[in-house]
C-alpha positions in Angstrom: -0.1 0.0 0.2 1.4 3.5 -1.1 2.1 5.5 2.1 -0.1 8.6 2.4 1.8 11.9 1.4 1.3 14.5 4.4 2.9 17.8 3.4 3.3 21.3 4.3 0.7 23.7 2.8 1.7 27.1 1.3 0.6 29.8 3.7 1.2 33.6 2.7 3.6 35.4 5.1 4.6 32.1 6.7 6.2 29.6 4.3 9.3 31.4 3.3 12.8 29.7 3.1 13.7 29.5 6.6 10.2 28.1 7.8 10.4 25.4 5.1 13.8 24.5 5.8 13.1 24.4 9.5 10.1 22.2 9.2 11.8 19.6 7.2 14.7 19.8 9.3 13.2 19.2 12.5 11.3 16.1 11.1 12.6 12.6 9.9 13.9 12.5 6.7 11.0 11.8 4.3 8.5 12.8 7.0 7.5 15.8 4.9 6.4 14.8 1.3 6.1 18.4 -0.4 6.5 21.8 0.6 5.5 25.0 -1.3 6.5 28.6 -1.4 4.3 31.4 -0.7 1.9 32.2 -3.7 3.6 34.3 -6.4 1.2 37.0 -7.5 1.3 37.0 -11.5 -0.4 39.9 -12.9 1.0 42.3 -15.7 4.3 40.4 -16.8 5.8 37.3 -15.9 7.8 36.8 -12.9 11.4 37.3 -13.5 13.7 34.2 -13.4 15.8 35.7 -10.7 13.2 36.4 -8.5 11.6 32.7 -8.5 15.3 31.5 -7.9 15.3 33.7 -4.7 12.0 32.8 -3.7 12.8 28.9 -4.1 16.2 29.4 -2.5 18.4 26.3 -1.6 15.6 23.6 -1.4 15.5 21.5 1.8 16.6 17.5 1.2 14.2 15.0 1.4 11.2 16.5 0.0 9.9 18.2 -3.1 9.7 21.8 -3.1 7.2 23.8 -5.5 6.4 27.3 -6.4 2.7 28.4 -6.2 1.4 30.8 -8.7 -1.8 32.8 -8.8 -3.4 35.0 -11.4 -5.6 34.9 -14.3 -4.0 35.3 -17.4 -2.9 32.2 -19.3 -0.2 33.6 -21.1 1.7 35.4 -18.4 1.0 32.4 -15.9 2.5 29.6 -18.5 5.6 31.6 -18.9 6.2 32.3 -15.2 5.8 28.5 -14.9 8.0 27.6 -17.6 10.5 30.0 -15.3 9.6 28.5 -12.2 10.6 25.2 -13.4 13.8 26.6 -14.9 14.7 28.1 -11.4 14.5 24.4 -9.9 11.2 23.9 -8.5 10.1 20.4 -8.3 6.7 21.2 -9.3 4.2 24.0 -10.2 1.1 24.6 -8.2 -1.4 26.9 -8.8 -3.5 28.8 -6.5 -7.3 28.7 -7.2 -8.6 28.9 -3.8 -7.2 31.9 -1.9 -10.6 33.4 -0.5 -8.8 36.8 0.7 -11.1 39.6 -0.6 -8.3 41.5 -2.4 -7.3 38.7 -4.2 -11.0 37.7 -5.2 -11.6 41.4 -6.1 -9.0 41.2 -8.6 -10.4 37.9 -10.3 -7.5 35.5 -8.9 -7.6 32.9 -6.3 -11.0 31.5 -5.5 -12.3 33.9 -8.3 -11.3 31.4 -10.7 -13.6 28.7 -9.3 -16.4 30.2 -11.5 -14.3 29.9 -14.6 -13.5 26.0 -15.0 -12.6 26.7 -18.7 -9.9 29.3 -17.7 -8.4 26.9 -14.9 -8.3 24.0 -17.4 -6.5 26.2 -19.8 -3.9 27.5 -17.4 -3.1 23.9 -16.3 -3.2 22.6 -20.1 -0.8 25.2 -21.4 1.5 24.8 -18.4 1.6 21.2 -19.1 2.9 21.7 -22.6 5.9 23.9 -21.5 7.1 22.3 -18.1 8.6 19.0 -17.7 7.7 18.8 -13.8 4.3 18.1 -12.4 1.6 20.8 -12.4 -0.8 20.8 -9.4 -4.2 22.7 -8.8 -5.0 23.8 -5.3 -8.7 24.7 -5.0 -11.4 25.4 -2.5 -15.1 23.5 -2.6 -16.7 26.3 -4.4 -17.4 30.3 -3.9 -21.0 30.1 -2.5 -22.0 26.3 -3.2 -20.3 23.0 -3.7 -22.2 21.9 -6.6 -19.4 22.1 -9.0 -16.7 20.0 -7.5 -16.9 17.1 -9.6 -17.0 18.9 -12.9 -14.4 21.2 -11.9 -11.9 18.1 -10.8 -12.6 16.5 -14.2 -11.9 19.3 -16.2 -8.4 19.8 -14.1 -7.9 16.0 -14.7 -8.5 16.1 -18.4 -6.3 19.2 -18.8 -3.4 17.1 -17.7 -2.9 18.0 -13.9 -0.8 15.5 -12.0 -2.5 16.3 -8.5 -5.6 18.2 -7.1 -5.5 19.5 -3.6 -9.0 20.1 -2.3 -9.6 22.6 0.9 -13.1 21.4 2.3 -14.3 24.9 2.8 -16.3 27.4 0.4 -14.5 30.7 -0.4 -17.5 32.3 1.6 -16.7 30.0 4.6 -14.7 31.2 7.4 -12.0 29.5 9.5 -14.2 28.9 12.4 -16.7 26.9 9.9 -15.9 23.2 10.0 -14.4 22.1 7.0 -16.7 19.6 5.2 -14.7 16.6 4.3 -17.3 15.2 2.2 -16.6 17.6 -0.5 -12.9 16.0 -0.1 -14.4 12.7 -0.8 -16.6 13.6 -3.8 -13.3 15.2 -5.6 -11.4 11.7 -4.9 -14.4 9.8 -6.2 -14.4 12.1 -9.3 -11.1 11.8 -11.0 -8.2 9.2 -11.4 -5.4 11.3 -10.3 -4.5 11.7 -6.8 -6.2 14.1 -4.7 -4.7 15.6 -1.5 -7.3 17.0 1.5 -7.0 20.1 3.1 -8.7 21.8 6.1 -8.9 21.1 9.8 -6.2 18.1 9.7 -4.3 19.4 12.8 -2.9 16.3 14.6 -2.5 12.8 14.3 -6.1 12.0 15.1 -7.6 14.4 12.6 -4.9 13.4 9.5 -6.0 9.8 10.0 -9.5 10.8 10.1 -9.4 12.5 7.0 -7.5 9.8 5.1 -10.0 7.2 6.4 -13.1 9.1 5.7 -12.2 10.6 2.3 -10.0 8.1 0.8 -7.7 11.0 -0.4 -4.1 10.0 -1.3 -2.4 12.5 1.1 -3.2 15.5 3.8 -1.9 18.9 3.2 -1.3 20.6 6.7 -1.3 24.6 7.4 -2.1 25.8 10.5 -1.7 22.4 12.2 2.2 22.8 11.2 2.3 26.5 12.6 0.8 25.0 16.0 3.1 21.9 16.2 6.2 22.2 13.9 7.0 18.4 14.6 3.5 17.1 13.2 4.8 15.0 10.1 7.4 13.3 12.5 4.6 12.5 15.0 2.3 11.1 12.3 5.0 8.9 10.7 6.6 7.5 14.0 3.9 8.3 16.7 6.7 10.1 18.7 5.9 12.0 22.0 4.4 15.3 21.7 7.4 18.3 22.7 7.6 20.1 25.5 7.2 24.1 25.9 11.2 24.0 26.1 11.5 22.4 22.9 9.1 24.8 21.3 11.2 27.6 22.7 14.4 26.0 21.2 12.7 25.7 17.9 11.7 29.7 17.9 15.3 30.2 18.7 16.7 28.4 15.7 13.8 29.9 13.4 15.2 33.4 14.6 18.6 32.5 13.5 17.6 31.0 10.2 15.7 34.2 9.3 18.4 36.6 10.5 21.1 34.5 8.4 19.0 34.9 5.5 18.6 38.6 5.8 15.5 39.3 7.8 15.5 42.6 9.7 15.1 42.2 13.5 11.5 43.7 13.2 10.6 41.2 10.6 12.0 38.5 13.1 9.9 39.5 15.7 7.0 39.5 13.7 7.3 36.1 12.4 8.0 34.8 16.1 4.7 36.6 17.3 2.9 35.0 14.6 4.2 31.5 15.4 3.9 31.9 19.3 0.2 32.9 18.3 -0.3 29.9 16.6 1.4 27.7 19.3 -0.7 29.2 22.2 -4.3 27.9 21.5 -2.8 24.4 20.8 -1.5 24.2 24.2 2.2 24.0 23.1 3.2 27.1 24.9 0.0 27.9 27.0 1.4 31.4 27.8 2.1 32.6 24.4 -0.5 35.4 24.5 2.0 37.1 26.9 4.4 37.3 24.2 2.2 39.0 21.7 3.1 42.4 22.9 6.8 41.7 23.9 9.5 43.8 22.3 12.1 41.6 23.9 10.6 38.1 23.1 13.0 35.7 24.1 13.9 37.3 27.3 10.2 37.3 28.1 9.9 33.6 26.9 12.9 32.7 29.3 11.3 34.4 32.1 7.9 32.5 31.6 9.6 29.3 31.3 11.5 30.0 34.5 8.5 30.9 36.1 7.2 27.3 35.2 3.9 29.0 33.9 3.0 25.6 32.1 
C-alpha cells in the first residue's frame, strides 16, 4: 500500500525559505512529502527568473519543493511556470482557492472557481511547457459546492498531476468546520491523486481525513504552525514536545531568518505569529503573554523559568 503523502501547505507570510527548511529539518527524513512557497502573484508581466530563484532558495533535502503561482492571465502564468521550472521547482502549483477579498476582487485565487474553462486552460498550457508535475489547489466552491466533480474532472482532463482540495467554500470562515465530504467527492470524481486540506491538525484528524475521504494525502497548514513536529509525530508516533523544545525551535527559527537577511522587526513579527499559533494548541500555553513583547526571548525565558506551564 502506498504511504499517504503528508505535506506542508503554502501559507502567505509564513512558508518562506526559513520556515520550510526548519520544518523539514526538525522532522525525520521523508516525513514531509512536499513543501510549497508562498504564492507568487502574477499579473502584468511574467515573474523574473531571478525572483523565482530567490523565492525557492536552496531547497531542503528529502522533500519536493514547488512554487505556487496565482493569477488569471494564461499567457503570463504559463511563461512564469516555465521560468519556475527553470529556477528548479520540483513542481508547479496553481492557487485557485485563496479566499482573501483583495485577491478575489482582482479575479484571482478562488475567483477562478467560477471559470473552470480558464482553470483548465492554465493547467493545459502549463503542462505543454514544463517537464515537472503541475498541481491545482482549489476550494470546494465560491458560495456552493455543486461543481466539485465537474471542476475536478476538467482539471484532470487538462493534464494536472494532482488536485489539492480544501473542504471549505470561499465564503466560509476558518471558524466554520471544513466539510470533508467535499474531499470525498473530489476523490471519487477523478483518477489522479487528490490531497485533502482543512482541519487536519494532529495525528487523529490526519488519520480521520484519510479514512473518511480516501484521499491520497493530506496537506497541513495551521497544524504545522501549531506544532512543527506534526509530520514526524504522524509518521513515527513520537511523543509531543515540551514547551522548552518549542522555545528552542523558535530560537532556531529566528537564527535562520537572520542569516537569510530578515530585519529584527521582521524576525519579531514572525516569532509572534508562530507563538500566537502555538498558544491555542497548548504547546506554549502562555504564548499570549508574548504577543506584545519587544524582547521576545527574554520574556519567553522568564515565563519558562516561572514554570507557568
